[in-house]
N, C-alpha and C positions, 0 to 999 in steps of 0.2 A: 262240235264247235271247239275251237282252240280256246284255251283258258284265258289268253290275253283278250280275245274278243268278248268272252263271257264277262270278264272284269269290266271292260269298257261299257258293256250293256248295263251292268250294275251301277256304274258311276253316272251314266246317262239317266237312269231311272231315279237315282238319288237327286240329281239336278232337277228333274221334273217335279219331284216331291217338294223341294225347297221353293221352286217357282210357284207351285200350287199353294203352298202354305202362305207365302207372301201375298199372293193374289187374293186368297180368301179372307185374310186378316185385313189387308189394306182396303180392299173394295167392299168388305163386309157382305160377301155373297153367301146366301143361305141355300144349301143344296135342298131341292124341293121334295123331300120325303119326310115321313114322320109328321111332327107338328108343323113343319114348314111346307107341307105338300101344296103344290100349285098346279092347276090344270093348264097354265100358260105354257108348260113345257111339253105339250103334246099328249098323245094317247096314253091311257092309264092301264094299269094291271092291278089285280088284287094285291094288297099289302102282304098277305101271307105267302103267296106264290112268288111275288117279287123278291122277298128275302130269300126264299129257297133257291131261286135261279141265280141270284147274286152271289151266294156263298158256294154254290156247287162246284165251280171250277177249281177253287183252292182245295176243297174237300177231296176231289178226285185226282187232280194232277200231281200233287205232291207225292202221295204214296205210290201211284202208278209209276212215275218216273224213277223213284228209288228202287222199286221192285224189279223193273225191267232193265235198269242200268247195269252195265258190266262190272262196276266196282264191287269189290268184296265188302260185304256188310259186316260191321262190328256191332257190339252191344250199344254203343252210343247212337249209331244210326237208327237202330230199332227203337231206342228210347225217344229220339226226336220224332220218328214216325208216329209213335204212340201218343205223344203230347199233342202233335199237330192234329191227328185224327180225333182225339178226344175233344179238342176245342171246336173243330169244324163239324163234327157230328152234331154237337149241340147247336151251333149257329145255323146249320143247314136243315137238320131234320126236326129238332126239338123246339128251339126258340121261335121260329116263325109261326108255329101252330099253337104256341102258348099265348100268343098275343090276343088280347080281347079288344079287337078293333073291328067292329062290325061294319062291313061295307067300305072300309077305308082302302084307298088306292094310292099308288105311286106312279110317276111317269116312267114309261118304257125307256126313255133316254137315261134315266138314273140306273135302271137295271142293266142296260147294255154297257154303260161306262163302268159299273161295278163288276160286270162279267170280265171285262178286260183287265181291270185293276187286280182282281183276285186271281185271274188266270196268270197274269204276269208274276205275281208274288209266289204262287204255287209252282210255276215253271222254274223260276230262278232257284228257289230252295230245293225243289225236288231234283232238278238236273244236276245241281252241285253235288248233292249227296249220292245220287245214282251213278254219276259219271266222273266227277272231278276231285272229290274230297280226298285228302290224305288217308292212308290206311292205318290200321292197328292202333286205335285208341283203346288203351287197356287200363288206365288209371282213373280212379274217381278223384277229381281235384276239388279244391275249395271253391273254385269258380263255378264248377258244375253244381255243387251243393247250394251255393248262393242263388244260382239261376233257378234251380228247382223250387227253392223257397219263394222266390219272386213269382215264378210261373203259377204255382198252386195258390199262393196268396192272392195274386191277381184274379185267378179263376174263382176263388171263393168269394171275393168281393163282388165280382161281376155277376155271379149267380145270385148272391144275396140282393144286389141292386135290382136285377131283373125281376126277381120275385116280388119285391116291395112295389116296384112300379106297376107290374101287372096286377097286383092286389088292389092298388089304388083305382085302376080302371074297372076292376070288378065291383068295387064298392059304390062307385058313382059314375055316371056318364061324363065324358069330357075330362079335362085335365084339372089337377089340383096341386097344391104345394106339397111335395114330399117332406116328411118330418122324421127326425130321429136318425140314429145310426150315423153313417158318414155324411148324410144330408145336413147334419148340423154344421158342417164345415164347407162343403162344396155342392154345387148344383148337379154335377154329373159324375158320381162315383163309378158308373159303368164305363165311361170313357177313361177315367183315371186308371181303373183296374186293368183295362185292356192294354194301355200303354205299359204298365208295370209287367203284365204278363209277357209281352213280346220282347221287352228288355231282358227278362229272365230267359226266354228262349234263345236270344242272341248270345247270352253268356254261356249257355250250355253248348250251343252249336259252335260258337267261336269262329264264325265264317263271315265273309263279306255279304252273301245273300241274306243271312239272318239279320245283320246290321241294317242292310237296305230296307228290309221289311219293318224293323223297329223304327227307323227314321220315317218311313211312310206312315206308320201307325200314328206317330206323334204329329206329323204334318197334316194328317187327315182329321184326327179326332180333336186336337186342340181348337181349331176354328169351329168345329161342330159344337164343342162344349161352350165356347164363347157365345155362339148364336143361341143355344138353349138358355144360357144365363141371361142374355139380353131379352129373350122372349118372355121369360118368367117375370122380369122387372116390368116389361111392357103390359103384361096381362094381369098382374096381381099387385095392387097397391101396397099390400102388407108383406111383400116378399122380404125376407131377412136381409138387411143391408150389409151385415158382416160376412155373409156367406160368399165364398169365392166361386169361380166357375168350375175349375177342374183340379187345381193343385192347392191343397189346404194351406191357408194363411198367405199364399203368394199370388195366385193367378186365378 
């Protein structure tokens, strides 16, 4: 693929992300999985296996394209492969089977749409690093250091949030109000942390595809967090009024 066409594909994908964001926020559409699951969207699949198949394309495509691509790999390339694989190994193999959601299901339409979404993001970033990226990255820059801090900081928050939410489901059936830690300020530290994580990745990679993915992460997770926040208020009369949805003190 010519680099000009590759860039056009990225710009188109960013455009779709922005349209999706505006549509989800303005129309207040709630993607029907997790606490918003609805059987109106067609046939269902186990929640655990749904998450596995949703995340698998990104987990596989990115490293495969980098490895088989003809571009000479430098240390930064392998660092990015390691970070990506670390994140998606957790999301694909570990996280789905940590969930304590007995008998919970999600629509196959969500699984297939996520397959495409994750496949596209894995393709764009993997193809760029395997075939198109400039060579000979030899210096550790301040931007890379900041990116690493954001990536691992986001991952730490994400892991901590997942553990706390899973522990709540272990203690009692159904949903309850999370308390303490970052939940003092926001309803969805997991979404906040993943946005931070992929901004960090974009700073390290310093490429259009990584920015494209960071934009998509923002456009996908901000509406999701707003939906969760609204759901908490709808279902718990004593939900903290001062708690924001996803960005502390702001949103």
